[in-house]
C-alpha positions in Angstrom: 27.1 -24.6 -61.9 26.4 -27.9 -60.1 22.8 -28.2 -58.8 22.7 -29.9 -55.5 20.0 -31.9 -53.8 19.7 -31.6 -50.0 17.4 -33.5 -47.6 16.5 -32.4 -44.2 15.7 -34.8 -41.4 15.2 -32.9 -38.2 13.5 -32.6 -34.8 10.2 -30.8 -34.9 11.4 -28.5 -32.1 13.7 -26.8 -34.6 11.3 -26.7 -37.5 10.6 -22.9 -37.3 14.2 -22.0 -37.2 15.3 -24.3 -40.0 12.4 -23.1 -42.2 13.3 -19.5 -41.5 16.9 -20.2 -42.8 16.0 -22.4 -45.8 12.7 -20.9 -47.0 12.5 -21.0 -50.9 16.0 -22.7 -51.1 15.9 -24.6 -54.4 18.6 -27.0 -53.1 16.3 -28.4 -50.4 14.3 -31.2 -52.1 13.1 -33.1 -49.0 12.0 -31.8 -45.6 10.9 -34.1 -42.8 10.4 -33.2 -39.1 10.2 -36.0 -36.5 8.2 -35.8 -33.4 10.0 -34.9 -30.2 8.6 -37.9 -28.4 11.4 -39.9 -30.0 13.8 -38.4 -27.4 12.1 -40.4 -24.7 13.5 -43.6 -26.3 17.1 -42.7 -27.4 18.0 -46.0 -29.1 14.7 -46.0 -31.1 15.4 -42.3 -32.0 18.8 -43.2 -33.4 17.3 -46.1 -35.4 14.5 -44.0 -36.8 16.8 -41.2 -37.9 19.2 -43.7 -39.6 16.3 -45.3 -41.4 14.9 -41.9 -42.6 18.4 -40.8 -43.8 19.1 -44.1 -45.5 15.8 -43.9 -47.3 17.0 -40.8 -49.2 20.0 -42.7 -50.7 20.1 -41.9 -54.4 17.5 -39.1 -54.0 19.8 -36.4 -52.4 23.5 -35.6 -52.4 23.6 -34.8 -48.7 21.4 -34.7 -45.7 21.2 -32.1 -43.0 20.4 -33.9 -39.7 18.7 -31.4 -37.5 19.7 -33.0 -34.2 22.5 -32.2 -31.8 24.6 -35.1 -30.3 22.1 -35.5 -27.4 22.1 -38.9 -25.9 22.5 -41.7 -28.5 23.3 -39.6 -31.6 27.1 -39.2 -31.4 28.9 -40.2 -34.6 25.5 -40.6 -36.4 26.9 -39.4 -39.8 29.3 -42.3 -39.8 26.3 -44.7 -39.5 24.2 -43.6 -42.5 24.4 -44.3 -46.2 24.2 -40.6 -47.3 26.8 -37.9 -46.7 25.4 -36.0 -43.7 26.0 -33.1 -41.3 24.7 -32.9 -37.7 24.4 -29.9 -35.4 27.4 -29.1 -33.3 26.5 -29.1 -29.6 25.1 -31.2 -26.8 21.5 -30.2 -27.5 19.3 -27.7 -29.4 19.6 -25.1 -26.7 23.4 -24.9 -27.1 22.8 -24.5 -30.9 20.3 -21.7 -30.3 22.4 -19.6 -27.9 25.9 -21.1 -28.0 27.5 -23.5 -25.5 29.1 -20.6 -23.7 25.9 -18.7 -23.1 24.1 -22.0 -22.3 26.6 -22.6 -19.5 26.2 -19.0 -18.2 22.4 -19.3 -18.1 22.6 -22.6 -16.2 25.1 -21.1 -13.8 22.8 -18.1 -13.3 19.9 -20.4 -12.4 20.5 -24.1 -12.2 16.8 -24.9 -12.3 16.2 -23.3 -15.7 13.8 -24.8 -18.3 14.9 -23.5 -21.7 12.0 -22.6 -23.9 11.9 -21.7 -27.6 9.2 -21.1 -30.2 8.9 -24.9 -30.8 8.8 -25.7 -27.1 6.4 -22.8 -26.3 4.0 -24.0 -29.0 3.9 -27.4 -27.4 3.0 -26.0 -24.1 2.0 -28.0 -21.1 -0.6 -30.0 -23.0 1.9 -30.9 -25.8 4.4 -32.2 -23.3 1.8 -34.2 -21.5 0.8 -35.8 -24.8 4.4 -36.4 -25.9 5.4 -38.0 -22.6 2.1 -39.9 -22.3 1.5 -38.4 -18.9 -2.3 -38.7 -19.4 -2.4 -42.5 -19.5 -3.3 -42.9 -15.8 -6.3 -40.5 -15.7 -8.7 -43.4 -15.3 -6.8 -44.3 -12.1 -7.4 -40.8 -10.8 -4.0 -39.3 -11.6 -4.2 -35.8 -13.1 -1.4 -35.3 -15.8 -0.3 -32.2 -13.9 0.6 -34.4 -11.0 3.4 -35.9 -13.1 4.3 -32.6 -14.6 4.8 -31.2 -11.1 7.1 -34.1 -10.3 9.1 -33.6 -13.5 9.5 -29.9 -12.9 10.0 -30.0 -9.2 13.7 -29.0 -9.6 12.9 -26.0 -11.9 12.4 -22.5 -10.8 12.8 -20.5 -14.1 11.5 -20.7 -17.6 13.8 -18.9 -20.1 12.3 -18.1 -23.5 14.9 -17.9 -26.3 13.8 -15.6 -29.0 15.1 -17.0 -32.3 13.6 -14.3 -34.4 11.0 -16.5 -36.2 7.7 -15.1 -37.4 5.2 -14.7 -34.6 7.8 -14.7 -31.9 5.7 -12.5 -29.6 2.9 -15.0 -29.7 5.3 -17.8 -28.8 6.7 -15.7 -26.0 3.2 -15.4 -24.6 2.8 -19.2 -24.9 6.1 -19.6 -23.0 4.8 -17.2 -20.3 1.6 -19.3 -20.0 3.7 -22.5 -19.6 5.7 -20.8 -16.8 2.6 -19.6 -15.1 1.0 -23.1 -15.1 4.1 -24.6 -13.5 4.7 -21.6 -11.2 8.1 -20.7 -12.7 9.7 -17.3 -13.0 9.7 -16.3 -16.7 12.6 -14.6 -18.4 13.5 -13.9 -22.0 16.7 -13.5 -24.0 17.8 -13.4 -27.7 18.9 -16.4 -29.5 21.5 -16.8 -32.3 21.0 -18.9 -35.4 24.5 -18.6 -36.7 25.5 -22.1 -35.6 22.4 -23.6 -37.2 23.1 -21.7 -40.4 26.7 -22.8 -40.3 25.6 -26.5 -40.2 23.3 -26.0 -43.1 26.1 -24.3 -45.1 28.4 -27.3 -44.3 25.7 -29.5 -45.7 25.6 -27.5 -48.9 29.4 -27.8 -49.3 29.2 -31.5 -48.7 26.4 -31.9 -51.2 28.3 -29.9 -53.8 31.3 -32.2 -53.3 29.2 -35.3 -53.6 27.3 -34.0 -56.7 30.7 -33.1 -58.3 31.9 -36.7 -58.0 28.7 -38.2 -59.5 
């Protein structure tokens, strides 16, 4: 049997879900989760991911890139030196609940902020830090002033339960986030089948690459 070596380069927002699906997997020889703040600068994010994946050349047979095609990441696997698989979908929410359910939830309430264990753990303080909304405090601007502007068009926070350990605690954090921003809070179940399918595609790609070596 061919032993494969797989690397993971992913967004920290999906860390809990990826770890749930790959815990104790001997094929995973490298795990690296990048801060969400990279999303603020799409071109820099693409450049960073490519550098991280290319750095694994010769060390792994394939890389699972834990990012959807959001913004600047389309065709990313064609731009790296290591055989790679990305998530299928416009963003991580579509991956966690399916594109069809994503569209239904947005139609049900256009002003929906989609939460998840990773997002809930960040909370208001985490988003303020990531987006650097606290840099004008000396000028008298409370970070929540900017948060209120950003979330002005939102009316609901929808927590997606992905079944990770401690999900009730994360749901409570999501509720706290909603309360601070005066949003209605709802919950629904997630579905990790699309995430799992991408990981399995990476395994098949790795097996093919290892077989050719």
